C-alpha positions as CSV (number, residue, x, y, z in Angstrom):
1,M,77.8,118.8,115.0
2,F,77.7,119.0,111.2
3,T,80.7,119.0,109.0
4,V,80.3,120.0,105.3
5,Y,82.7,120.6,102.5
6,D,82.3,121.4,98.8
7,S,83.9,119.7,95.8
8,R,83.5,119.1,92.1
9,V,83.4,115.7,90.5
10,R,86.6,115.2,88.6
11,Y,87.2,113.1,85.5
12,S,89.5,110.9,87.5
13,Q,86.7,110.1,89.9
14,T,84.2,108.9,87.3
15,D,83.3,105.6,85.8
16,P,82.8,104.8,82.1
17,K,79.3,106.3,82.3
18,G,80.7,109.7,83.5
19,Q,79.2,109.1,87.0
20,L,81.0,109.4,90.3
21,S,82.6,105.9,90.8
22,V,81.5,103.8,93.8
23,K,85.0,104.0,95.3
24,S,85.2,107.8,94.9
25,L,81.7,108.2,96.5
26,F,82.8,106.3,99.6
27,D,86.1,108.1,99.7
28,Y,84.1,111.4,99.9
29,L,82.0,110.1,102.7
30,Q,85.0,108.8,104.7
31,D,87.0,112.0,104.1
32,C,84.2,114.1,105.5
33,C,84.3,112.0,108.7
34,I,88.1,112.5,109.0
35,F,87.6,116.3,108.5
36,Q,85.1,116.4,111.3
37,S,87.6,114.6,113.7
38,D,90.4,117.0,112.6
39,D,88.1,120.0,113.2
40,L,87.4,118.8,116.7
41,G,91.1,118.5,117.4
42,E,91.1,114.7,117.5
43,T,93.1,113.6,114.5
44,V,93.9,110.0,113.5
45,S,97.5,110.6,114.7
46,Q,96.4,111.8,118.1
47,L,94.1,108.7,118.6
48,Q,97.0,106.5,117.5
49,E,99.2,108.0,120.3
50,R,96.6,106.9,122.8
51,N,96.2,103.4,121.2
52,R,92.7,104.2,120.2
53,A,90.8,104.3,116.9
54,W,87.4,104.6,115.4
55,L,87.0,101.6,113.0
56,L,84.3,101.4,110.5
57,A,81.8,98.6,111.1
58,S,79.3,99.1,108.3
59,W,77.7,101.3,105.7
60,D,74.1,101.6,104.4
61,V,74.0,104.1,101.6
62,E,71.3,104.9,99.1
63,I,72.1,106.6,95.8
64,V,69.1,108.8,94.9
65,R,70.9,110.0,91.7
66,P,74.6,109.5,90.9
67,P,76.7,112.7,90.8
68,V,78.2,113.2,87.4
69,R,81.4,114.5,85.9
70,G,81.9,118.3,86.5
71,E,79.0,118.6,88.9
72,R,79.6,120.7,92.0
73,I,78.6,118.8,95.1
74,R,78.4,119.3,98.9
75,I,79.2,116.5,101.3
76,W,77.8,116.3,104.8
77,T,78.3,114.2,107.9
78,W,76.9,114.3,111.4
79,P,76.8,112.0,114.5
80,H,73.3,111.0,115.5
81,Y,73.5,108.2,118.0
82,I,76.1,106.7,120.3
83,K,75.5,103.6,122.4
84,R,78.1,101.3,124.1
85,F,80.8,100.3,121.5
86,F,79.0,101.9,118.5
87,A,78.6,105.4,117.1
88,Y,76.1,106.0,114.3
89,R,76.8,108.7,111.7
90,G,74.6,110.2,109.0
91,H,75.8,111.2,105.6
92,A,74.5,113.1,102.6
93,V,75.7,114.4,99.2
94,E,73.8,117.3,97.6
95,T,74.0,119.6,94.7
96,E,74.8,123.2,95.1
97,D,71.1,124.1,95.3
98,G,70.5,121.4,98.0
99,T,69.0,118.6,95.9
100,L,69.7,115.3,97.6
101,L,71.9,112.9,95.6
102,V,73.1,110.4,98.2
103,K,72.1,109.6,101.8
104,G,73.3,107.0,104.2
105,N,74.3,105.8,107.6
106,S,77.5,104.3,108.9
107,I,78.4,102.6,112.2
108,W,81.8,103.0,113.9
109,T,83.4,101.0,116.7
110,F,85.7,102.6,119.3
111,V,88.6,100.2,119.8
112,D,91.9,99.6,121.8
113,T,94.4,99.2,119.0
114,E,96.9,97.3,121.2
115,N,94.5,94.3,121.7
116,G,91.9,95.0,119.1
117,R,89.0,95.0,121.6
118,A,86.0,97.2,121.3
119,L,85.6,99.7,124.1
120,N,82.5,101.4,125.5
121,V,82.6,104.9,124.1
122,P,84.0,107.1,126.9
123,Q,82.0,110.1,128.0
124,E,84.6,112.6,126.7
125,E,84.1,111.2,123.2
126,I,80.3,111.4,123.5
127,D,80.6,115.0,124.6
128,L,82.9,115.8,121.7
129,Y,80.5,114.5,119.0
130,T,77.3,116.3,119.6
131,P,74.4,114.3,118.1
132,E,72.3,115.9,115.4
133,D,69.1,114.9,113.6
134,R,69.2,116.2,110.0
135,M,67.1,113.5,108.3
136,D,65.3,110.3,108.9
137,L,68.0,107.6,108.8
138,P,67.0,104.2,110.3
139,L,69.8,102.6,112.3
140,G,69.7,99.6,110.1
141,K,71.6,96.3,110.3
142,R,75.3,95.8,110.5
143,K,75.3,92.3,109.1
144,V,75.3,91.4,105.4
145,A,73.9,87.8,104.8
146,C,75.5,85.7,102.1
147,R,73.7,82.4,101.7
148,G,73.1,79.7,99.1
149,E,75.1,79.0,96.0
150,F,77.9,81.3,94.9
151,Q,80.4,81.8,92.1
152,T,84.1,82.5,92.9
153,G,85.5,85.7,91.4
154,E,89.1,86.6,90.6
155,S,91.2,86.7,93.7
156,V,93.0,90.0,94.7
157,R,96.4,90.2,96.4
158,I,96.6,93.3,98.7
159,H,99.3,95.8,97.5
160,K,100.9,98.8,99.2
161,H,98.7,101.3,97.4
162,Q,95.6,99.8,99.1
163,I,96.9,100.3,102.7
164,D,96.0,103.2,104.9
165,S,97.5,104.8,108.0
166,N,96.2,102.0,110.2
167,G,98.2,99.5,108.3
168,H,95.1,97.9,106.9
169,T,93.3,97.8,103.6
170,N,91.4,101.1,103.2
171,N,87.6,100.8,103.6
172,S,86.7,101.9,100.1
173,Q,89.0,99.3,98.6
174,Y,86.8,96.4,99.7
175,I,83.8,98.1,98.0
176,L,85.8,98.5,94.8
177,M,86.8,94.8,94.8
178,A,83.2,93.8,95.3
179,A,81.9,96.2,92.6
180,D,84.4,94.7,90.1
181,C,82.5,91.4,90.5
182,L,79.1,92.8,89.5
183,P,77.6,91.7,86.2
184,E,78.1,94.3,83.4
185,D,74.4,95.3,83.2
186,F,73.7,95.2,87.0
187,D,72.1,98.5,88.2
188,Y,71.9,99.3,91.9
189,R,70.9,102.2,94.1
190,R,71.7,100.9,97.6
191,I,75.0,99.6,99.0
192,R,75.4,97.9,102.3
193,V,78.8,96.9,103.7
194,E,79.8,94.9,106.7
195,Y,83.5,94.9,107.8
196,A,84.6,91.8,109.7
197,R,88.4,91.8,109.9
198,E,91.2,93.7,108.3
199,A,93.1,92.6,105.3
200,V,96.8,93.5,105.4
201,L,99.7,93.7,102.9
202,G,100.1,90.5,101.0
203,D,96.7,88.9,102.0
204,L,94.8,87.2,99.3
205,V,91.1,88.3,99.1
206,I,88.7,85.8,97.4
207,P,85.3,87.1,96.2
208,R,82.3,84.8,96.6
209,I,79.4,86.2,94.5
210,Y,75.8,85.6,95.4
211,S,72.9,86.7,93.2
212,S,69.2,86.4,93.9
213,G,66.1,88.5,93.4
214,G,67.7,91.7,92.2
215,I,70.4,91.6,94.9
216,C,74.0,90.9,94.3
217,S,76.2,90.3,97.4
218,V,79.9,89.7,97.4
219,D,81.6,88.0,100.3
220,L,85.3,88.9,100.5
221,V,87.0,86.1,102.3
222,S,90.6,84.9,103.2
223,E,92.3,81.8,102.0
224,D,91.1,80.1,105.2
225,E,87.5,81.2,104.4
226,K,87.2,83.9,107.0
227,R,85.4,87.1,106.1
228,F,87.2,90.4,105.6
229,A,84.1,92.2,104.4
230,A,80.8,91.7,102.6
231,V,79.1,94.1,100.2
232,E,75.5,94.0,99.1
233,F,74.2,95.8,96.0
234,S,70.5,96.3,95.4
């Protein structure tokens, strides 16, 4: 099943260069996933009533050309592979005439929200999300490696405006925190994200910044040095 919706890049969504900001890009991709679930009659609220949720495990997104202010864009998503705990989902952002701007893959985990455990995706969920094959998207790796020497960035305290309906820090907020740690002149076209554990209201998030060979990775950790998420820019 494909889900697609049209939008226009607003001034409030752009960075100082007039391009779609990294947070707004991932908001678009995430919103498209939510629209698909809504269209299938399985809303976030309905899943919550059954103590179930789809939690995002990772992103692997390539920016072919950043969308710019005022540009009319079309956002796509489709499921393309489900196995055991994980569902793999494709993403694309295009211009009105079909020129590809962004493509990517995400991995989601089906969980029991009462105990936080991952569950094998039940057959009724598999039947609901009909796999599609729109473009070549390697399954990729979920893990983001952060090794070697690092610099410590400015810590971030989680506030109410960063929390979503699950009671956790929203997925795109971690990417924004990591992007704020990049050097001023650092240019990137690929973003990989690994989510490890949820930051909640009041948590302190400490960025550890690793830079080597044209890759900048930011490990977002807790005060006891446990990973919340890691973001790799290249």
